[in-house]
VEXDREN-2710 file (C-alpha; in Angstrom, 1 decimal):
% VEXDREN-2710
k/r/px/py/pz
1/MET/-12.8/-68.4/48.7
2/ALA/-10.2/-66.0/50.3
3/ILE/-10.0/-65.7/54.1
4/ALA/-8.7/-62.6/55.9
5/GLN/-5.6/-63.4/57.9
6/ALA/-6.5/-60.6/60.5
7/LYS/-8.2/-57.4/60.6
8/VAL/-6.2/-54.6/59.2
9/SER/-6.4/-51.4/61.7
10/ARG/-7.2/-48.1/60.3
11/ALA/-3.8/-46.5/61.2
12/ARG/-2.2/-49.5/59.1
13/ARG/-4.4/-49.0/56.2
14/ASP/-4.2/-45.3/56.0
15/LYS/-0.6/-45.5/56.3
16/ARG/-0.5/-47.8/53.2
17/ARG/-2.7/-45.3/51.4
18/SER/-0.8/-42.0/52.2
19/HIS/1.0/-42.1/48.9
20/HIS/-2.2/-42.6/46.9
21/HIS/-2.9/-38.8/46.6
22/LEU/-2.7/-36.9/43.4
23/ARG/0.0/-34.6/41.9
24/ALA/-0.2/-31.3/40.2
25/ALA/0.4/-31.5/36.5
26/ALA/3.8/-30.5/35.6
27/ILE/3.5/-27.7/33.1
28/CYS/6.2/-25.3/31.5
29/GLU/6.3/-22.5/29.1
30/CYS/6.7/-23.3/25.7
31/PRO/10.1/-21.6/24.3
32/ASN/8.4/-21.0/21.2
33/CYS/5.2/-19.4/21.6
34/HIS/5.2/-18.8/25.5
35/GLN/2.0/-20.4/26.3
36/MET/1.6/-23.0/29.1
37/ARG/2.1/-26.7/28.1
38/LEU/2.5/-30.2/29.4
39/VAL/6.1/-31.1/30.0
40/HIS/7.4/-33.6/27.3
41/THR/4.5/-33.2/24.9
42/VAL/4.0/-31.2/21.8
43/CYS/2.6/-27.4/22.5
44/PRO/-0.9/-27.6/21.3
45/ASN/-0.9/-23.8/20.4
46/CYS/2.0/-23.7/18.0
47/GLY/2.9/-27.5/17.5
48/PHE/6.5/-27.3/18.3
49/TYR/8.7/-30.0/20.4
50/LYS/12.2/-29.7/21.2
51/GLY/12.9/-26.7/18.7
52/ARG/11.1/-27.9/15.5
53/GLN/7.7/-28.3/14.4
54/VAL/6.0/-31.6/14.8
55/ILE/2.4/-30.8/13.8
56/LYS/0.9/-28.4/11.6
57/THR/-1.6/-25.9/13.3
58/LYS/-4.2/-23.4/11.8
59/ASP/-2.1/-20.6/12.6
END
């Protein structure tokens, strides 16, 4: 069974956790349909990625 070496203070623990926050999703405008989409993903509205149609949509 593991045994703790020494108690970690709240300050040291919280300094370690300072980078554990969430970041806002990176979104950009689709150059084809001008809807907002996630970066480096296929546009769910028109199906275009890097200037060509990758998936077919109902439109």
